[in-house]
FIPAMI-322084 format. One line per 4 residues: number of its first residue (from 0); for each residue x, y, z of C-alpha. Coordinates in nm, 3 decimals. Each point is the difference from the previous one (the first is absolute). Example, Ala and Ser with C-alpha at 12.3 -4.5 7.8 and 13.67 -1.06 7.14 Angstrom:
! residues 2
0) 1.230 -0.450 0.780  0.137 0.344 -0.066;
***
This chain:
! residues 353
0) -0.406 -10.973 -6.248  -0.066 0.373 -0.023  -0.325 -0.103 0.187  0.127 -0.174 0.263;
4) 0.257 0.270 0.079  -0.269 0.217 0.000  -0.162 -0.240 0.217  0.279 0.003 0.267;
8) 0.067 0.385 -0.008  -0.355 0.007 0.106  0.014 -0.212 0.272  0.291 0.200 0.122;
12) -0.244 0.307 -0.008  -0.268 -0.171 0.179  0.099 -0.275 0.244  0.361 0.014 0.036;
16) 0.213 -0.265 0.159  0.180 0.008 0.320  0.344 0.224 -0.049  0.313 -0.197 0.091;
20) 0.062 0.142 0.320  -0.315 -0.079 0.140  0.002 -0.364 -0.107  0.360 0.010 0.163;
24) -0.183 0.118 0.307  -0.265 -0.295 -0.023  0.289 -0.259 -0.049  0.178 0.139 0.320;
28) -0.357 -0.048 0.181  0.000 -0.363 -0.121  0.369 -0.064 0.120  -0.089 0.085 0.317;
32) -0.304 -0.152 0.038  0.143 -0.299 -0.074  0.256 -0.003 0.229  -0.256 0.045 0.257;
36) -0.201 -0.306 -0.111  0.317 -0.215 0.026  0.068 0.073 0.334  -0.391 -0.013 0.119;
40) 0.016 -0.384 -0.176  0.362 -0.036 0.179  -0.163 0.074 0.348  -0.288 -0.213 -0.037;
44) 0.193 -0.304 -0.057  0.215 0.108 0.285  -0.303 -0.002 0.228  -0.096 -0.318 -0.153;
48) 0.325 -0.168 0.096  0.037 -0.080 -0.391  0.289 0.251 -0.081  0.303 0.063 0.231;
52) 0.027 0.284 0.227  0.087 0.319 -0.070  0.401 0.043 0.088  0.109 0.251 0.238;
56) 0.101 0.282 -0.236  -0.346 0.014 -0.186  -0.188 0.016 0.363  0.209 0.280 0.080;
60) -0.049 0.170 -0.342  -0.401 -0.073 0.057  -0.014 0.149 0.317  0.159 0.324 -0.079;
64) -0.206 0.050 -0.338  -0.334 -0.221 0.055  -0.205 0.230 -0.258  0.253 0.029 -0.300;
68) -0.053 -0.244 -0.249  0.385 -0.012 -0.205  -0.014 -0.042 -0.342  0.218 -0.295 -0.148;
72) 0.314 0.186 -0.149  0.046 0.210 0.324  -0.005 -0.335 0.231  0.331 -0.083 0.122;
76) 0.082 -0.418 0.020  -0.042 -0.126 0.369  0.301 -0.123 0.122  0.014 -0.404 0.038;
80) -0.068 -0.118 0.363  0.175 -0.286 0.100  -0.211 -0.307 -0.015  -0.311 0.165 -0.103;
84) -0.150 -0.121 -0.334  0.003 0.291 -0.303  -0.290 0.161 -0.042  -0.217 -0.068 -0.294;
88) 0.029 0.210 -0.353  -0.268 0.280 0.025  -0.167 -0.126 -0.325  -0.111 -0.332 0.140;
92) -0.152 0.206 0.266  -0.239 0.202 -0.187  -0.040 0.087 -0.369  -0.125 0.349 -0.093;
96) -0.184 0.008 -0.303  -0.181 0.272 -0.205  -0.284 0.000 -0.219  -0.283 0.140 -0.203;
100) 0.093 0.386 -0.148  0.307 0.063 0.149  0.155 -0.358 -0.144  -0.119 0.106 -0.343;
104) 0.175 0.368 0.033  -0.384 0.187 -0.067  -0.056 0.117 0.301  -0.092 0.356 0.082;
108) 0.178 0.233 0.213  -0.136 -0.036 0.367  -0.097 -0.328 -0.067  0.011 -0.321 0.239;
112) 0.232 -0.304 0.008  -0.181 -0.333 -0.035  0.268 -0.223 0.202  -0.041 -0.359 0.104;
116) 0.236 -0.145 0.315  0.080 -0.371 -0.020  0.122 -0.194 0.305  0.052 -0.333 0.100;
120) -0.259 -0.233 0.149  0.082 0.104 0.352  -0.143 0.339 -0.053  -0.387 0.030 0.025;
124) -0.249 0.249 -0.055  -0.008 0.097 0.368  0.368 0.081 -0.016  -0.088 0.222 -0.289;
128) -0.247 0.214 0.179  0.178 -0.021 0.329  0.332 0.018 0.019  0.030 0.190 -0.323;
132) -0.249 0.229 0.053  0.170 0.071 0.337  0.349 0.086 -0.215  -0.204 0.243 -0.207;
136) -0.182 0.150 0.241  0.313 0.063 0.207  0.137 0.228 -0.318  -0.323 0.176 0.034;
140) -0.007 0.331 -0.098  0.396 0.054 -0.060  -0.017 -0.232 -0.300  -0.335 -0.209 -0.032;
144) -0.339 0.172 -0.030  -0.309 -0.074 -0.066  0.015 -0.388 0.126  -0.338 -0.194 -0.055;
148) 0.045 -0.336 0.061  -0.298 -0.228 -0.133  0.017 -0.344 0.201  -0.356 -0.107 -0.130;
152) 0.030 0.062 -0.362  0.044 -0.335 -0.171  0.321 0.091 -0.156  0.248 0.111 0.280;
156) 0.089 0.360 -0.049  0.178 0.294 0.190  -0.038 0.351 -0.185  0.218 0.271 0.147;
160) 0.225 0.297 -0.162  0.381 -0.053 0.064  0.190 0.342 -0.017  -0.295 0.118 -0.202;
164) -0.006 -0.286 -0.234  -0.349 -0.171 0.000  0.043 -0.408 0.033  -0.229 -0.291 0.010;
168) 0.149 -0.299 0.127  -0.155 -0.328 -0.027  0.131 -0.342 0.130  0.078 -0.309 -0.120;
172) 0.104 -0.295 0.244  0.154 -0.278 -0.187  0.001 -0.359 0.048  0.384 -0.016 0.061;
176) 0.247 0.021 0.304  0.185 0.269 -0.176  -0.018 0.188 -0.347  0.237 -0.171 -0.268;
180) 0.250 0.223 -0.195  -0.192 -0.067 -0.308  -0.373 0.024 0.090  -0.208 -0.023 -0.352;
184) -0.343 0.124 0.096  -0.066 0.049 -0.399  0.087 -0.288 -0.142  -0.040 -0.296 0.298;
188) -0.325 -0.060 0.132  0.115 -0.273 0.202  -0.068 0.247 0.349  -0.328 0.073 -0.104;
192) -0.166 -0.284 0.129  0.098 0.037 0.380  -0.055 0.348 0.046  -0.322 0.170 0.118;
196) -0.245 0.216 -0.146  0.146 0.308 0.135  0.358 -0.099 -0.135  -0.135 -0.091 -0.316;
200) -0.171 0.360 -0.089  0.311 0.151 0.134  0.229 -0.150 -0.242  -0.206 0.002 -0.288;
204) 0.068 0.384 0.007  0.326 -0.094 -0.032  -0.055 -0.259 -0.292  -0.257 0.172 -0.230;
208) 0.251 0.311 -0.015  0.301 -0.262 -0.067  -0.204 -0.177 -0.269  -0.155 0.290 -0.191;
212) 0.373 0.171 0.013  0.131 -0.345 -0.184  -0.263 -0.086 -0.246  -0.007 0.345 -0.153;
216) 0.170 -0.029 -0.318  0.084 0.369 0.015  0.029 0.143 0.376  0.068 0.337 -0.128;
220) -0.305 0.043 -0.250  -0.201 -0.178 0.287  0.083 0.256 0.237  -0.083 0.308 -0.203;
224) -0.347 -0.144 -0.085  -0.055 -0.107 0.367  0.081 0.376 0.085  -0.248 0.143 -0.268;
228) -0.271 -0.218 0.098  0.054 0.030 0.397  0.002 0.366 -0.104  -0.313 0.001 -0.177;
232) -0.194 -0.190 0.261  0.104 0.216 0.258  -0.112 0.335 -0.156  -0.321 -0.167 -0.006;
236) 0.014 -0.085 0.359  -0.049 -0.360 -0.115  0.295 -0.112 0.155  -0.066 -0.200 0.311;
240) -0.088 -0.361 0.121  -0.126 0.156 0.332  -0.275 0.160 -0.201  -0.060 -0.284 -0.210;
244) 0.191 0.097 -0.304  0.342 -0.173 -0.150  0.296 0.050 0.164  0.371 0.010 -0.026;
248) 0.053 -0.420 -0.026  -0.334 0.009 -0.239  0.153 0.254 -0.247  0.335 -0.171 -0.003;
252) -0.148 -0.334 -0.102  -0.264 0.158 -0.275  0.311 0.212 -0.117  0.253 -0.310 -0.012;
256) -0.260 -0.187 -0.168  -0.011 0.217 -0.298  0.370 0.017 -0.018  0.042 -0.341 -0.061;
260) -0.291 -0.043 -0.245  0.184 0.307 -0.225  0.379 -0.045 0.084  0.112 0.196 -0.253;
264) -0.197 0.295 0.014  0.136 0.373 0.148  -0.153 0.130 0.301  -0.243 0.282 -0.144;
268) -0.167 -0.283 -0.223  0.001 -0.261 0.291  -0.207 0.303 0.166  -0.275 -0.017 -0.222;
272) 0.054 -0.385 -0.057  -0.125 -0.016 0.411  -0.303 0.187 -0.014  -0.088 -0.182 -0.370;
276) 0.055 -0.333 0.159  -0.204 0.019 0.324  -0.280 0.203 -0.159  -0.054 -0.315 -0.226;
280) 0.095 -0.245 0.246  -0.326 -0.250 0.070  -0.025 0.033 0.395  0.013 -0.191 0.203;
284) 0.227 -0.175 -0.187  0.314 -0.002 0.237  0.324 0.167 -0.091  0.292 -0.260 0.048;
288) 0.375 0.089 0.011  0.092 -0.368 0.015  -0.175 -0.346 -0.078  -0.124 -0.148 0.396;
292) 0.215 -0.257 0.112  -0.034 -0.244 0.290  0.192 -0.170 0.279  -0.035 -0.358 0.172;
296) -0.264 0.073 0.234  -0.092 0.332 -0.074  -0.214 -0.035 -0.319  -0.288 0.114 0.199;
300) 0.165 0.357 -0.074  -0.056 0.006 -0.329  -0.355 -0.179 0.007  -0.093 0.264 0.194;
304) 0.083 0.257 -0.198  -0.158 -0.121 -0.285  -0.340 -0.104 0.191  -0.019 0.391 0.114;
308) -0.023 0.109 -0.379  -0.362 -0.146 -0.008  -0.107 0.132 0.324  -0.266 0.318 0.069;
312) 0.331 0.252 0.035  0.150 -0.096 -0.372  0.033 0.377 -0.116  0.365 0.092 -0.039;
316) 0.300 -0.261 0.046  0.377 0.053 0.021  0.225 -0.247 0.084  0.308 0.018 0.226;
320) 0.291 -0.195 -0.207  0.123 -0.211 0.251  -0.098 -0.324 0.190  -0.241 0.022 0.197;
324) -0.253 0.169 -0.291  -0.194 0.231 0.177  -0.243 0.338 -0.107  0.176 0.305 -0.002;
328) -0.258 0.176 0.025  -0.229 -0.192 0.266  -0.183 0.291 0.235  -0.155 0.145 -0.330;
332) -0.393 0.078 0.016  -0.141 -0.106 -0.368  -0.151 0.383 -0.020  0.373 0.107 0.028;
336) 0.140 -0.242 -0.249  -0.261 0.083 -0.263  0.108 0.371 0.019  0.360 -0.085 -0.045;
340) -0.122 -0.234 -0.304  -0.171 0.288 -0.157  0.257 0.225 0.011  0.218 -0.215 -0.241;
344) -0.342 0.008 -0.174  -0.042 0.333 -0.016  0.368 0.083 -0.089  -0.019 -0.248 -0.278;
348) 0.381 -0.005 -0.084  0.051 0.375 0.011  0.234 0.082 0.294  -0.069 0.361 -0.036;
352) -0.364 -0.030 0.137;
***
């Protein structure tokens, strides 16, 4: 335990986590963004005639403050209008989920927030890059800056900074008329067969993060080892999916796999075991956190994953621990994968290298 305490002290000095005040500011940004998203979905539903029109009080408020999204706790309840149907609850219109390093609590100061907005089926991709982008652009530059929508990407994404906090916002369109109060995206895969590819990839960012956090036997030990591994690779400029190396979700899976193999070890010992395990790993044997499973009518997903192991690109495989079983490292080249493998081999179980 003494070695683990020294490891935590070193991480506090080398890669400190965000102070509580900074995290509170990020939480406020997420609350304000969620209020904006709820109003956006509500307006889309009203334009399509699927939701009741806005009451006079709400219309007057929107005319007076068209560019000021309100936080949920600051909104006053609208006075009921005689004969008008009640407005739908905000949770049934839009759900904002965070993933990645921010969800796991290992984000560095100044890092971005990976978020996914889930909407009912009547909200389409054109609304995401149309009305929502217009709302965000109306807030520039007072609150929103560096607004970059990427409509041509396979995964619908809008990047921007809200009050100085960078946000990567993904879009997930669920095949439901409204979002139920208890929406279990981790344990219930029944909705996945009816979603498009972009929604599947967006939901996987949330599902993988939640499953990794649930699968590790000791979450505190996992966080310490993950922070150490991330810093080790960052300091050697080998932490980037865009450059062809391992990235955030890859390290989450690798560290979680070691924590599941040795559930009773301390963080300092797990850090040594991490390099030792992958130095001796027989690549391209894949790393699985859970055994693959199938659903009726979608067996091709697992069959495709197994067949790809014998393809020309079989070098380095990490599989996401959720259905559909996709590779967590798809855009890597063989040469870059060999470099990452060589790092494990040269380290040989000595994390001080």
